[in-house]
C-alpha positions in Angstrom: 132.2 -89.3 -140.5 135.5 -91.2 -140.8 138.9 -89.5 -140.7 142.3 -91.2 -141.8 145.4 -90.1 -139.9 148.2 -89.4 -141.6 150.8 -86.9 -140.6 154.3 -86.6 -139.7 156.4 -88.3 -137.2 155.8 -88.2 -133.7 154.1 -89.7 -130.9 150.6 -89.3 -129.1 149.4 -90.7 -125.6 145.8 -92.0 -126.5 143.3 -93.4 -123.8 140.6 -95.5 -124.9 137.8 -97.6 -123.9 138.2 -100.9 -125.0 134.5 -102.0 -125.7 134.8 -105.8 -127.5 135.2 -107.3 -124.6 132.7 -108.1 -121.7 133.4 -105.0 -119.3 134.5 -102.4 -120.8 138.1 -101.4 -119.6 140.0 -98.3 -120.1 143.8 -98.3 -121.5 146.4 -96.2 -121.9 148.9 -96.4 -125.7 151.5 -94.8 -126.9 151.5 -94.8 -130.7 153.8 -93.3 -133.3 152.1 -91.2 -136.0 151.4 -92.5 -138.7 148.8 -94.7 -136.2 146.5 -95.6 -139.0 143.3 -95.1 -137.2 140.1 -94.1 -138.7 138.1 -92.4 -136.4 134.4 -91.1 -136.4 131.8 -89.0 -134.0 129.5 -90.5 -131.1 126.4 -90.3 -131.5 125.0 -87.1 -130.0 125.3 -86.8 -126.3 128.1 -89.5 -126.4 131.6 -88.7 -125.8 135.2 -89.6 -127.3 135.6 -90.9 -131.0 134.6 -94.3 -132.1 137.4 -96.7 -133.7 136.1 -97.2 -137.1 139.0 -99.1 -138.4 142.5 -100.1 -137.8 144.8 -99.7 -141.1 147.3 -102.1 -141.6 150.1 -99.4 -141.9 150.1 -97.7 -139.2 151.5 -98.4 -135.4 147.8 -99.1 -134.0 147.7 -102.0 -136.3 151.3 -103.1 -135.0 150.3 -102.5 -131.0 147.5 -105.3 -131.7 145.7 -103.6 -128.9 143.4 -100.7 -130.5 140.3 -102.7 -132.3 137.4 -101.2 -134.1 134.7 -100.0 -131.4 137.0 -98.8 -129.0 136.3 -95.3 -128.2 139.3 -92.5 -127.9 138.5 -90.8 -124.9 141.9 -88.7 -124.3 144.8 -87.3 -125.9 148.0 -86.5 -124.3 146.4 -86.3 -121.0 143.1 -84.1 -122.5 140.0 -85.5 -121.6 137.3 -86.2 -124.3 134.3 -87.0 -121.9 132.9 -83.8 -122.3 131.3 -82.3 -125.1 134.3 -82.1 -127.2 133.9 -81.4 -130.8 135.4 -83.6 -133.5 137.5 -81.0 -135.1 138.8 -80.2 -131.9 139.9 -83.7 -131.2 141.1 -83.8 -134.5 143.1 -81.0 -134.2 144.8 -82.6 -131.0 145.4 -85.6 -132.7 147.1 -84.2 -135.9 149.2 -81.5 -133.4 150.0 -84.2 -130.9 153.9 -84.0 -130.3 156.0 -86.2 -128.1 154.8 -87.2 -124.9 155.9 -86.2 -121.7 
């Protein structure tokens, strides 16, 4: 399942794991909405949300740091490592306000 995020202007701090390099790296990025990310659930037993696509009209594309295949593992200081539901993670993204 994929969900395209389109919401009001504000910012969110995301923690992602970059898996398209030789060594998986974790990084934090602050993005303004609309982020332009299409996300999907991981396979059962895996944490986080997989970045399915980075849309050209979003701030993620403009940052040139988020790529399809990256794994979203945190939103505004909230970990998505545990068995967090897709619905919960999407709600956190959609209601994310300014970061501290």
